[in-house]
N, C-alpha and C positions, 0 to 999 in steps of 0.2 A: 504494500500500500504506500502511496506517495502523498505527501502534503505539499500543496502549492500555495506559496505566500506571495502575493503581488508586492513588489517593492516600489515600482514606479511605472507610469505609462503616460505618454503624451502624444498628441497629434503634432507632427512636425511640418506637415503641409496639409492642404485640403484633403489629400487622399492617403497620406503616409503616416503611420503610427509606429512608435518604438515602445516596446514593453520589456520590463525587467522583472523576473520572477525568481524566487528562491524555491528550489525543489528539494524536498527531503524525503528520501525513500528508506524503507526499513533495511534493505540489504546493501545499499551503496552509500558512499559519502554524499553530503549535501553539495549541490551545485547551483550556480546562478546562471540562468538562461536569459540572453538578450535576444529578443525577436526583432529583427530589422525588416524593413520593407522588402518584398520579393524582388522588385525591380529598382534600379537606381533612382534616386530622388533628383529631379531636375529643378534647379533654382536659378532665378535671375541673380546676377552678382549683387544687386542692391539688397536682396532678401537674405543672402547668405549669413551676414552677421547676426541677424535676429534668429534665424534657424539654428545656428551654432550655439547661441545663448540658450535656446530652449533645450537643446540636447545636453549642454553642460549642466543646466539646472536639473534635468531628468536624472542624470548620473549622480549628481550631488544628493538628490532626494533618495535615490536607491541606496547609495552608500550610507547615508544617515540611518535609514530604516534598517539596513543590514547590521550596522553597528549596534543599534538598539536591541535587535534580536540576539546578537552575539553576547551582549552584556547580560541579558536575562537567562540565557541557556547556552550550553556549550555546543558548538557546531563542529 
């Protein structure tokens, strides 16, 4: 049996989402899965800085949530 804990998820464009999840299975070590868009994300150069900031915040949020989980229990 596996336990899936969402760490962070955000829409990076009108059609693309990045999701970060912690997967804990009984028989295997815990892993973090980052789900990227299937196809490349196409951005106008003017939109790139804002999109990069959204992705940076997404990973910061996931890192913070994972640290909180690790502080409460051993992974």
